[in-house]
C-alpha positions in Angstrom: 104.9 114.0 109.9 103.9 113.6 113.5 101.6 116.2 114.9 103.8 117.1 117.9 106.3 118.7 115.6 103.8 120.6 113.4 103.8 123.9 115.2 107.6 124.0 115.6 108.0 123.2 111.9 105.7 126.0 110.9 107.6 128.5 112.9 110.9 127.3 111.5 109.5 127.5 107.9 108.3 131.1 108.5 111.7 132.1 109.8 113.7 130.4 107.0 111.5 131.7 104.2 111.4 135.2 105.7 115.1 135.5 105.4 115.1 135.0 101.7 111.7 136.3 100.8 112.9 139.6 99.3 115.4 137.8 97.1 113.3 135.0 95.6 109.6 135.0 96.3 108.2 138.5 95.9 108.0 138.3 92.1 106.1 135.8 90.1 109.3 134.6 88.6 110.4 131.1 89.6 113.4 130.8 91.9 116.6 129.7 90.2 120.4 130.1 90.3 123.1 131.2 87.9 121.4 134.3 86.4 123.5 135.1 83.3 123.0 138.8 84.0 124.5 138.5 87.5 128.3 138.9 87.2 128.7 137.5 90.7 127.5 134.1 89.8 128.1 133.5 86.2 131.8 132.8 86.6 131.2 129.9 89.1 132.0 126.5 87.4 128.8 125.2 89.0 126.9 127.6 86.7 128.6 126.5 83.5 126.0 124.2 81.8 128.6 122.8 79.4 130.4 121.0 82.2 129.2 117.6 83.4 126.7 117.8 86.3 129.1 115.8 88.5 131.8 118.4 88.0 129.5 121.3 88.6 128.2 119.7 91.8 131.7 119.0 93.0 132.5 122.7 92.6 129.4 123.9 94.4 129.9 121.6 97.4 133.5 122.6 97.7 132.4 126.2 98.2 130.2 125.5 101.2 131.1 125.8 104.8 130.2 123.0 107.2 127.2 125.0 108.5 126.0 125.6 105.0 126.4 121.9 104.2 124.4 120.8 107.2 121.6 123.3 106.4 121.0 121.6 103.1 120.4 118.1 104.5 116.7 118.8 105.5 113.6 119.1 103.3 113.3 122.8 103.9 116.8 123.9 102.6 117.5 127.6 103.2 119.0 130.0 100.7 122.7 130.5 100.4 122.7 134.2 99.4 126.4 134.6 98.9 126.4 132.0 96.1 123.0 133.1 94.7 121.4 129.8 95.7 117.7 130.2 96.6 115.8 128.2 99.2 114.5 124.8 98.1 111.7 122.7 99.4 112.2 119.0 98.8 108.7 118.0 100.0 105.9 118.2 97.5 103.1 115.7 96.8 101.6 114.5 93.6 100.0 111.1 94.3 97.1 111.6 91.8 97.5 115.2 90.9 99.7 118.1 92.1 98.7 118.4 95.8 98.9 120.7 98.8 98.2 118.9 102.0 99.1 121.3 104.8 100.6 124.7 105.4 103.8 122.9 106.3 104.4 121.9 102.7 105.8 124.9 100.9 107.0 123.2 97.7 103.7 124.1 95.9 101.4 127.0 96.5 98.0 127.7 94.9 97.9 131.3 95.9 98.7 133.0 92.6 97.6 132.8 88.9 97.1 129.0 89.3 94.7 128.0 92.0 93.7 124.5 90.9 95.2 121.4 89.4 93.8 118.3 87.7 92.7 115.7 90.3 92.7 112.2 89.0 91.2 109.1 90.7 92.9 107.8 93.7 95.6 105.4 92.6 93.9 102.1 93.6 91.0 102.9 91.1 93.4 104.0 88.3 95.2 100.7 88.8 91.9 98.9 88.0 92.1 100.0 84.4 95.2 97.8 84.0 96.2 100.3 81.3 99.9 101.2 81.6 99.6 103.9 78.9 96.9 105.6 80.8 99.1 105.6 83.9 101.9 107.2 81.8 99.6 109.9 80.5 98.5 110.7 84.0 102.1 111.0 85.0 102.7 113.3 82.0 99.9 115.6 83.0 101.1 115.8 86.6 104.7 116.5 85.6 103.5 119.2 83.1 101.2 120.9 85.6 103.9 120.8 88.3 106.3 122.5 85.9 103.6 125.0 84.9 103.1 125.9 88.6 106.8 126.4 89.0 107.0 128.6 85.9 104.3 130.7 87.4 106.4 131.4 90.4 104.3 129.3 92.8 106.8 126.5 93.6 110.0 126.4 95.6 110.5 122.7 94.8 110.1 120.3 91.9 110.6 117.0 93.8 107.4 115.1 94.3 107.1 112.3 96.8 105.1 109.9 94.7 104.3 107.2 93.7 103.4 105.0 96.6 104.2 101.5 95.3 104.0 99.4 98.5 102.1 96.2 98.1 98.5 96.3 99.3 99.3 93.2 101.5 96.5 93.5 104.1 93.0 94.8 103.3 92.8 96.8 106.5 95.7 99.1 105.6 94.6 102.7 105.6 97.0 103.7 102.8 96.2 100.8 100.5 94.1 103.3 98.6 97.3 105.1 97.5 98.9 102.1 95.9 98.3 100.2 92.6 97.1 97.2 94.6 98.4 93.8 95.7 100.3 92.5 92.7 104.0 93.2 92.3 104.0 93.2 88.5 101.1 95.7 88.4 102.8 97.9 91.1 106.1 97.8 89.1 104.5 98.6 85.8 102.5 101.5 87.4 105.7 102.9 88.9 107.6 102.8 85.6 104.7 104.4 83.7 104.0 107.1 86.2 107.7 108.0 86.8 108.4 108.2 83.1 105.5 110.5 82.6 106.3 112.8 85.4 110.0 113.1 84.7 109.5 113.7 80.9 110.6 110.4 79.5 108.8 108.6 76.6 106.4 105.8 77.3 108.9 103.2 76.3 111.7 104.9 78.2 115.3 105.7 77.2 114.8 109.3 75.9 115.0 111.3 79.1 118.7 112.3 79.3 119.8 114.6 82.1 117.0 117.1 82.2 113.9 116.4 84.3 110.5 117.8 83.8 109.8 117.1 87.5 111.3 114.6 89.9 109.4 111.5 91.0 110.2 109.5 94.2 109.1 105.9 94.7 108.1 105.2 98.3 108.1 103.7 100.9 111.3 101.5 100.7 110.6 98.8 102.0 108.0 96.3 103.3 105.9 99.2 104.6 102.1 98.5 104.8 101.0 99.1 108.4 100.2 102.5 109.9 98.3 102.1 113.1 96.6 98.9 114.1 95.6 97.7 117.6 98.4 99.5 119.4 101.1 98.9 116.9 102.3 101.9 114.8 104.5 102.3 111.8 107.2 104.2 113.8 108.1 101.2 115.9 106.9 98.3 113.8 109.6 95.7 113.1 108.5 93.8 110.0 109.7 90.2 110.0 110.1 89.4 106.3 111.6 86.3 104.7 114.1 86.6 102.0 111.7 84.7 99.8 108.9 87.2 100.3 111.3 90.2 99.9 112.4 88.7 96.5 109.0 88.1 94.9 106.7 90.5 96.7 108.1 93.6 98.5 111.2 94.5 96.4 110.2 94.0 92.7 108.2 97.2 92.4 111.1 99.3 93.6 113.5 97.4 91.4 111.3 98.2 88.4 110.9 101.8 89.5 114.7 102.2 89.6 115.9 100.1 86.7 113.1 100.7 84.2 111.5 103.9 85.4 114.8 105.6 86.2 113.2 107.3 89.2 115.3 110.2 90.5 114.1 109.7 94.1 113.4 107.0 96.7 111.9 107.4 100.2 113.0 105.1 102.9 110.2 104.0 105.2 109.7 104.4 109.0 109.6 100.8 109.9 112.3 98.3 110.6 112.8 95.2 108.5 114.2 92.2 110.4 115.5 94.6 113.1 117.1 97.3 111.0 115.5 100.7 110.3 115.0 101.1 106.6 116.7 104.5 106.6 119.8 103.1 108.4 120.1 100.0 106.3 123.3 100.2 104.2 122.5 96.9 102.5 119.2 98.2 101.4 120.0 101.8 100.3 123.6 101.5 99.1 124.2 97.9 98.3 120.9 97.0 96.8 119.4 100.2 95.4 122.6 102.0 94.3 124.9 99.0 93.8 122.8 96.2 92.4 120.0 98.2 90.8 122.0 101.2 89.6 120.0 103.9 91.3 121.0 107.4 90.3 119.2 109.9 92.4 118.5 111.1 96.0 117.2 109.2 99.0 114.9 111.0 101.5 113.7 109.8 104.8 110.0 109.8 105.5 109.1 112.7 107.8 110.8 112.4 111.2 112.0 108.9 110.3 115.5 109.8 111.4 114.3 111.0 114.8 112.4 107.8 115.5 115.6 105.7 115.1 116.7 107.1 118.4 113.6 108.6 120.1 111.1 105.7 119.4 113.0 102.6 118.2 116.0 103.0 120.4 118.1 101.5 117.6 120.6 104.4 117.9 122.2 105.2 121.3 122.3 109.0 120.7 120.9 111.5 118.2 124.4 111.8 116.7 124.5 108.0 116.2 121.1 108.1 114.4 122.4 110.8 112.0 125.6 108.9 111.4 123.7 105.7 110.8 121.5 107.1 108.1 124.1 109.1 106.2 126.5 106.2 106.2 123.7 103.9 105.0 123.2 106.1 102.0 120.3 108.4 102.9 120.7 112.0 101.6 118.0 114.3 103.0 115.9 114.3 106.1 112.3 115.3 106.1 112.4 116.8 109.6 115.0 118.6 111.6 117.2 115.9 113.1 120.1 116.3 110.6 120.0 120.0 110.9 120.2 119.7 114.7 122.7 116.9 115.2 124.9 116.5 112.1 127.5 119.0 113.0 127.9 117.6 116.5 128.2 114.1 114.9 131.1 115.4 112.9 132.7 117.1 115.9 132.3 113.8 118.0 134.0 111.9 115.1 130.9 109.7 114.6 130.5 110.9 111.0 133.2 112.0 108.4 132.4 115.1 106.5 132.8 113.1 103.3 129.4 111.4 104.0 127.8 114.9 104.0 129.5 115.7 100.8 128.3 112.5 99.2 124.7 113.3 100.2 125.0 116.9 98.9 126.3 115.6 95.6 123.1 113.6 95.2 120.9 116.5 96.2 122.4 119.2 94.1 122.6 116.8 91.1 118.8 116.5 91.2 118.4 120.3 91.4 120.7 120.7 88.5 118.9 118.0 86.5 115.7 120.0 87.1 117.4 123.0 85.4 117.4 125.1 88.6 121.1 126.1 88.1 120.9 126.8 84.4 119.8 130.5 84.5 116.4 131.9 83.5 114.0 128.9 83.4 111.8 130.5 80.7 114.8 130.0 78.3 115.2 126.3 79.3 113.4 123.1 78.3 109.8 123.1 79.8 110.0 126.9 80.2 107.1 127.4 77.8 104.6 125.5 80.0 102.2 128.3 80.8 99.4 128.5 83.5 96.7 127.8 80.9 98.1 124.3 80.5 97.1 123.6 84.1 93.5 122.3 84.3 93.3 122.4 80.5 90.3 120.7 78.9 92.6 118.0 77.7 93.8 117.2 81.2 90.2 117.3 82.6 89.1 114.9 79.9 91.9 112.5 80.9 90.7 112.7 84.6 87.2 111.6 83.3 88.7 108.8 81.2 90.7 107.5 84.1 87.5 107.3 86.3 85.6 105.7 83.5 88.2 103.0 82.9 88.8 102.3 86.5 85.3 101.9 87.9 84.4 98.2 88.4 81.1 96.5 87.9 80.9 93.8 90.5 77.3 92.5 90.2 74.8 92.6 87.4 73.2 89.2 86.9 69.9 90.3 85.5 71.3 93.2 83.5 69.7 95.9 85.7 72.4 98.1 84.4 72.6 100.1 82.3 69.4 101.9 83.3 67.2 103.3 80.5 67.4 107.0 80.0 63.9 107.0 78.5 62.1 104.6 80.8 63.6 106.0 84.1 61.3 108.9 85.0 62.3 109.4 88.6 65.4 108.6 90.6 66.2 108.3 94.3 69.8 108.8 95.3 70.6 107.8 98.9 73.8 107.7 100.9 76.4 109.7 102.7 78.8 109.6 99.8 76.4 110.9 97.2 76.8 114.6 97.4 80.1 115.5 98.9 82.8 116.5 96.5 85.7 115.9 98.9 84.7 112.2 99.2 85.7 111.8 95.5 89.3 112.7 96.1 90.7 110.2 98.7 93.9 111.6 100.3 96.9 113.6 99.2 94.9 115.8 96.9 95.1 119.4 95.8 92.3 121.8 94.8 90.6 120.2 91.8 89.8 122.0 88.6 86.1 121.3 89.2 84.1 118.5 90.8 81.0 116.6 89.9 79.4 114.6 92.7 77.5 111.4 92.0 74.2 113.2 92.8 75.1 116.0 90.3 76.1 113.5 87.7 72.9 111.5 88.0 70.8 114.7 88.0 72.2 115.5 84.6 70.4 112.4 83.3 67.2 112.4 85.4 65.9 115.8 86.5 63.3 114.3 88.8 65.8 113.1 91.3 65.3 113.1 95.1 68.2 112.8 97.5 68.7 111.8 101.1 72.0 111.1 102.8 70.6 108.3 104.8 73.3 108.8 107.5 74.7 112.1 108.6 78.2 110.8 108.0 79.9 107.7 106.7 80.4 106.3 110.2 76.5 106.0 110.2 76.1 105.7 114.0 72.4 106.4 113.3 70.5 106.0 110.1 67.4 107.9 108.8 65.9 104.6 107.5 62.3 105.7 107.5 62.9 108.9 105.5 65.2 107.0 103.0 62.6 104.2 102.6 59.9 106.8 101.9 62.0 108.4 99.1 62.9 105.0 97.7 59.3 103.9 97.4 58.4 106.9 95.3 61.1 106.4 92.6 61.4 104.3 89.5 65.0 103.5 90.3 67.2 103.7 93.5 70.9 104.4 93.6 72.6 103.9 97.0 76.0 105.6 97.3 77.7 104.1 100.4 81.1 102.8 101.5 84.0 104.5 103.3 85.8 107.8 103.5 88.9 109.2 105.1 87.4 109.0 108.6 87.5 105.2 108.1 90.8 104.6 106.3 93.7 106.9 105.9 97.4 107.5 106.8 97.9 106.6 110.5 94.6 104.8 110.6 94.1 101.2 109.6 90.8 99.5 109.9 89.9 96.7 112.4 86.9 95.5 110.4 86.1 94.8 106.8 82.4 95.4 107.0 80.5 98.6 106.2 80.6 101.0 109.1 77.8 101.6 111.6 74.2 101.1 110.3 75.0 101.2 106.6 74.1 97.6 106.0 70.8 98.1 107.8 70.0 101.1 105.7 70.9 99.4 102.4 68.9 96.3 103.2 65.8 98.3 104.2 65.9 100.6 101.2 66.5 97.7 98.8 63.6 95.8 100.3 61.2 98.8 100.0 62.2 99.9 96.5 59.9 99.1 93.5 62.8 97.4 91.6 66.2 96.0 92.6 68.6 98.8 93.5 72.0 99.8 92.5 74.7 99.9 95.2 77.7 102.1 94.6 80.7 101.7 97.0 83.3 104.4 97.6 86.3 102.9 99.3 90.0 102.4 98.8 90.3 99.1 100.7 88.0 96.2 100.1 84.7 95.7 102.0 82.9 92.5 102.9 79.5 93.1 101.1 78.6 89.4 100.9 75.1 90.3 102.2 74.6 92.6 99.1 76.2 90.1 96.7 73.6 87.5 97.5 70.6 89.9 98.1 68.2 89.7 95.1 66.9 93.1 96.0 70.3 94.5 95.1 70.5 94.1 91.4 73.9 95.7 90.7 77.0 96.6 92.7 79.7 99.1 91.5 83.0 99.8 93.1 84.0 103.4 92.4 87.1 103.7 94.6 87.7 107.4 95.1 87.2 108.5 91.5 88.6 112.0 91.4 87.2 115.3 90.2 85.2 113.8 87.4 84.0 110.8 89.3 80.3 111.8 89.5 80.2 112.2 85.7 81.9 108.9 85.0 79.7 107.0 87.4 76.5 108.4 85.9 77.7 107.6 82.4 78.3 104.0 83.4 74.9 103.7 85.2 73.1 105.1 82.2 75.1 103.2 79.5 77.1 106.0 77.9 80.2 104.2 79.0 80.8 100.4 79.1 82.6 99.5 82.4 85.8 97.6 82.0 87.7 98.0 85.3 89.0 94.9 87.1 89.9 94.6 90.8 93.6 95.2 91.6 93.2 93.6 95.0 91.4 90.6 96.6 88.2 91.4 98.6 88.3 89.3 101.7 85.5 88.3 104.1 85.2 89.8 107.6 86.6 86.5 108.9 90.1 87.5 107.6 90.4 90.0 110.4 91.3 87.1 112.7 94.7 87.2 110.9 97.1 89.6 112.7 98.0 92.6 110.5 101.5 92.4 111.8 102.2 89.0 110.2 104.1 89.8 107.1 104.2 86.3 105.6 102.8 86.0 102.1 102.7 82.2 102.0 100.2 80.1 103.9 101.1 77.7 106.6 98.7 74.8 106.8 99.9 73.5 110.2 98.8 76.8 111.9 95.9 77.6 109.7 97.5 80.8 108.4 95.8 81.4 105.1 98.4 83.4 103.2 97.9 86.8 101.5 96.9 88.2 98.2 95.5 86.2 95.2 98.9 84.6 94.7 98.9 82.7 98.0 95.7 83.2 99.9 93.8 80.0 100.2 90.6 81.1 102.0 87.2 82.3 100.9 86.9 85.5 98.9 84.1 88.0 98.4 85.6 89.0 95.0 88.8 87.9 93.4 91.7 89.9 92.2 91.1 90.7 88.5 87.4 90.3 88.8 85.2 92.8 86.9 82.1 92.7 84.7 81.1 94.6 81.6 78.0 95.2 79.6 79.7 93.0 76.9 80.9 89.5 77.1 84.5 88.7 75.9 86.0 85.4 74.8 89.7 84.5 74.6 91.6 82.0 72.4 95.3 81.2 72.7 96.9 80.9 69.3 97.9 77.4 68.4 101.5 78.4 67.4 102.4 79.4 70.9 105.7 77.6 71.9 105.0 74.9 74.4 108.4 73.5 75.1 111.3 75.4 76.4 114.8 73.9 76.5 117.2 75.4 79.1 120.2 73.0 78.7 123.0 73.4 81.2 125.9 71.4 82.6 124.9 68.9 85.3 126.6 70.8 88.1 124.1 73.7 87.5 121.1 71.5 88.3 120.0 70.7 91.8 117.0 69.0 93.4 114.8 70.4 96.1 113.2 68.5 99.0 110.5 67.2 96.6 113.1 65.9 94.1 112.1 68.5 91.5 115.1 69.5 89.4 115.7 73.3 89.4 118.3 75.7 88.3 119.4 79.1 89.5 118.6 81.9 87.1 122.0 83.3 87.7 123.5 80.0 86.4 121.4 80.1 83.2 123.0 83.3 82.0 121.7 86.3 80.2 122.3 84.9 76.8 120.1 81.8 77.3 117.5 83.8 79.1 117.3 86.2 76.1 117.3 83.3 73.6 114.3 81.5 75.3 111.9 84.5 75.3 108.7 83.7 73.5 105.5 85.3 72.3 102.0 84.5 73.4 99.2 85.6 71.0 95.7 85.9 72.3 92.6 86.4 70.2 89.9 88.5 72.0 86.3 89.0 70.8 83.6 91.3 72.0 80.3 89.4 71.9 78.2 92.2 73.2 76.2 95.0 71.7 78.3 97.8 73.0 81.9 98.9 72.3 84.2 98.4 75.2 87.7 98.7 76.6 88.7 95.4 78.1 91.8 94.5 80.2 93.2 91.1 79.3 95.1 89.4 82.1 97.6 86.6 81.5 98.5 84.4 84.4 100.8 81.4 84.9 100.5 78.5 87.4 102.6 75.5 88.3 101.2 72.1 87.3 101.6 71.1 91.0 101.0 74.2 93.2 102.1 74.1 96.8 105.6 73.9 98.3 105.4 77.7 98.8 104.7 78.3 95.1 102.0 80.8 94.2 98.6 79.5 93.3 99.0 81.6 90.2 100.7 84.8 89.3 100.1 87.6 86.8 102.8 87.7 84.0 101.2 90.2 81.6 98.3 92.5 81.0 97.1 94.7 78.2 93.9 96.5 77.3 92.1 96.3 74.0 89.3 98.5 72.6 86.7 96.5 70.6 83.5 97.5 68.9 80.5 95.3 69.2 81.2 92.0 67.5 84.8 92.9 66.8 87.9 90.8 67.5 91.6 91.5 67.7 94.9 89.8 68.5 97.2 91.0 71.3 100.7 89.7 72.1 102.7 89.2 75.2 106.4 88.6 75.2 107.4 86.3 78.0 110.8 85.6 79.4 111.0 82.2 81.2 113.8 83.5 83.4 111.6 86.4 84.6 108.0 85.1 84.3 108.3 81.4 84.9 110.8 81.5 87.8 110.3 81.9 91.6 112.5 82.5 94.6 113.8 79.9 96.9 114.1 80.3 100.6 117.3 82.3 100.2 115.6 84.8 97.9 117.5 83.4 94.9 115.4 83.1 91.7 115.2 79.5 90.4 113.6 77.7 87.5 111.9 74.4 88.0 111.8 71.7 85.4 108.4 70.4 84.4 105.0 71.8 83.4 103.4 75.2 84.0 100.2 76.5 82.5 99.3 79.9 80.9 95.9 81.0 82.1 93.7 83.5 80.3 90.0 83.7 81.3 88.9 80.1 81.5 91.5 78.9 79.0 94.8 77.0 79.9 97.8 76.3 77.8 100.7 74.0 78.9 104.3 75.0 78.9 107.0 72.4 79.6 110.5 73.4 80.8 113.2 70.9 79.9 116.8 71.0 81.3 
């Protein structure tokens, strides 16, 4: 939400909620409709739970006046007392834990029995675990705690605007930290796992039914990954995206979220794509999401995204045109006031039929009914037994610790400086502006955590003789206390530097212009490392990648750890890794680029490189330049080996009539996936078996990533792409087999320049670690 509307919104919220306060908020009972003890409502068909939801919603909408209908099209929907319908707040956040960002957001309150919620690592670090079951369990906890807060009477909404599944396309993006990284498969799997967990589905899906534990919303649809960079902002940015890039990069996470995750919400993004505002794009919202992908839920705008279509972008000629555009496109609810202010006049001016309002309300009230908010007393409904003591439970806090442990990535450790010895380390120096501030652990979009442990506190639990100095007064580090830091470092057995970024450097509405550490951080690190008795440990807090090439090649820096923003238990997890009580296994979910990459305009949305202009492409799939660290990179205290089973199928026959086969400009025969057909696609699925062995002396959890590459990369094909990932827990010396099921039509295909998925005849290679295995496709 833009700041200029903040004060007005607060006043409106106060006015709206004051009118219904005595009806719904005074008690600790959660707000609901259709009280069976109230004779004035129990006879309404919309209160009869045996009827289909579609029939109940149709009845409810038919009872509303035009003014009442319009009032329900915004995120802060007022009560309709004559029908016993309480106020509802559509906007709540739960990116990595149930959150409360500002006083504007009234969906969740931490002012009663429940004052805290479990705060997990920021999503980019959780993604580094490459553990879909962990993501699901986090979603489960968030959904359960959300429902517990509602049951305690501290929520007026159960629709949560998470997850953020945009591709981390550019390393400077301030919101990249909120995403699962740069790979579409990972982002899609994360979306499915998180959504299923939040909404109350099983890990494998298919058991949800109508009733939702809480509602998840995949955002920001689509091709949104620029906030504010060198004079360009997200409100007016027109992303020029090829059909090819849409097909294999920007859209797949949303398709997975809808088709597999069964998300009940989508948020359309601020920006335009190829000239059309996302929230006014009928082809995107209605034809693609609802028609082709089968979306069953509601679509919200990002906050004030309707207003900007007229006020900033000039796409709509009048406010009423903007309202008509978005509702006709398939959007349902406006975060903001534009629909409240201009929908009625749009109807009166015949720019908008009332049937479009009814369509939107059908989607909105369907979600509220699926949440059980029109089923009478919630304590007697599914999820009604989730009590306040289940919020911040020991089990949930333990999962927050595990998520931090499994996500933290060891980037450098050539001489095995880590793990440090608990017996031989008599004194410790902890230096850096991120070492002793609990807020730095949390990233953005966070709520009040159950409890926090900073890196300094975590390390002090191991070494009592620990001295601390921030080195810089803040992360920007415009000035550094190098002499004091050096003095402390000289007196310690071991030195831990806790540096990096924070929300002053990267956040919503603030992209970076550099990839190096801010201010004098590098100078401080180098001086301390040079003065210390032994090589130092450098810990980096950051969501986006940082060019730390200087540290990578500095022999005085023995180890580097990326800790992201590790959540409430981050300090404990970090200390356990440093002192060997946990074996790190995280792997980077994004490429770490050199500073030289900043020459590439952030506004260039192309994924694929262009040799003629020197454009290097983006992400590990297409970027052909130098890297600081690669996607999927991550060390462990153990060494692992891989072996592909010899019985893996190496020839795939996809026979078709000759008129289904065409040749591209390089005379390579290829076939449209749509022409192959579902039956043959299903028939040609095959299993890849990988044997993994832990050669180390410690037990470890290890993500195993399976890639595929063309025998002849180029011609706009990816250098390689991820087709599967799993984690395996192995004791020292232990081995195990894991299996991946691959579908050639899905995993071995790629889009042509029309965005159509095609299969090419010839050889491809499966890649796992340093092993390759050929697969030949024959038409």
